[in-house]
N, C-alpha and C positions, 0 to 999 in steps of 0.2 A: 283315584289319583295315585300317581306313582311317586314314590319317595326317592329323591336323588341325593339325599343327605350323605350317603356313604361314598359318593364320588367326589374326589378332590380335584376340581378343575383349576388349573393355574389361572390366577387373575392377572390381566395385563398390568404392567407397571404404570403408575400414574406420575405425572409431573406435578409437583407442588409449586404453585406460583406465589411468591411472597412479595409484598409491597413494602416490607420493612426490612431493615438490615438483619441478616441472619448468618449463622454458622452451620447451616444445615448440610449434612453430608449425604443423606439418602434421599432419593426421589427428587433430585434436582435435574432439570433439563437445561442444557446449554443451547439456547436459541432454537434448536430443532428437537422434535420429539425423539428422534433416533439417537441423539446425543444425551443419553440418560445416565446420570450418575447414580449408581445403586449402592455405593459403599465407599470406604476409605481408599481402596486401591484405585477405583475408577475416578475418585476425586483427585488423587495425586496425579494420575495420568492426564486428566483434563486440565489441571493447573499447569502441568508441563507443556501441554499443547498450546494453551492460551499464552503462556510465557513466550514460547517460540513464535507464535503468530505476532504478538506485540513487538518482539525484537525484530522479526522479519519486516514488519511495517517500517521500523526505523532504518533498516538496511535499504529498503526500497527508496525511502526519502533521501538517504545519503547517496545512493546510486544515481538518483534523478539529478541531484545537485552536481555530481561529478560529470555526468553527461552534459549538462547545461554548460559547465565551465569549459569542457573540451570543445563544444560547439562554438562558444564565444571566442576561444583562442584561435580555432581554425578560421573563423570568419575574419577576425582581425588580421591574421596572417595573409589571407587571400586579398583583403583590402590593401594591405601594405605592398603586396606584390603586384597590385593593379589588375588582378584577375576578376574582381567584381567591383562594382561601383559605377560611377558616372563616366561617360566618354567625355574627354576634353579635346581641344583643338589639335594637340600634338598627336594623340592616338588616331584621329581621323586622317591626318596627313601621312601616316605610316603605311597606308595601303589597305586595300580591300581584304587581304588575307588576315591581317590582324583584327580587323573589324569583325570578320566572321568568327575568329577565335574568341573575341570578347563576347559576341552574341551567344556563342555556344557556352562559354563559361557562365554567362548570366542565366541562361536557360537551365543549366545544370544546377546552379545555385538556387534558382526558384524551385526546381523539382526537389532538391534536398531540403529546402525550407518547408515545403509541404509535407515531406516525409517526417522531418523533425517535429513539426507541429502535430502530426498524427501520433508519433511516439510520445511526445510530451503530454498530449491530451489523454492517451491511453494509460500512461503511468498515473496521471492525476486521477482519472476515474477509478483505477485500481486502489489508489490510496484512500479515496473517499469511501469506497465500498468496504475496505478493511476497517477503516476508522468507525464507520457506522456500525459494522458488525461488532467491533470491540465495545462500542457504546451499549449495544444490546446485551452483551455479556455482562457488562458492569451493572446493567439494569436488572439483573437477577437479584441484586442486593445481597449476593452471597459474598461474605468477607474473604473467603479463600480465593474465589475467582477474581474479585476486585484486586486483591494483593498480587495475584499472578499477572494481571494486566499491567498494573503500575510497575512492578519489578521488571517485567519483560520490556516495557517501553524504556525504562531507565537504563537497563542493561544494554539494550540495542543502541540507545543514544550514546552511551559511554563508549561502546566498542566500535560502532560504525560512524559516529558523528565526526570525529577527528577535527572538531572546531568548525565544520562546514554547516552544521545545523543550528538553527536558532529556535526560540520558543514560538515564533510567529508562524502559524500554519493555516491561516484563514479558515476554511470550512471544516477541516478535520476535527473530529470530536474528542479524541482522547489525548 
């Protein structure tokens, strides 16, 4: 039998999974095996990254609300100018040209509505994904990562919210 005790083979890093609150700095993995925290410097960098992701989540929420407001304003303006909405008797009497113009405006509005709904749904899906991911970070039960998540969300809400954001977020987790 050969003795290999003289060879020092590096052992792969392992991720410790805790189901209790902890302040562990080494061998913590953030959601993925490749995001391995091996010491204080990688913990600080990971906390900064998580802080920025949580703040970015709040920026996306604020951006979504701003887009929604602009769309509502544009739609109200179009309705006031008579470019979308229901045809009435006066518009029908003004001639075929204006009817075609109204039909074209209505079709364009419908197409824009579908595009807007796609954008709205995509943003919502992104928010849900980020929120669930942040929930998984929180479920490492690591105090440092939990604090980074909460502080990032609070900072993002303070900087980007500008009074547009409320606490009501339906399915979002953090």
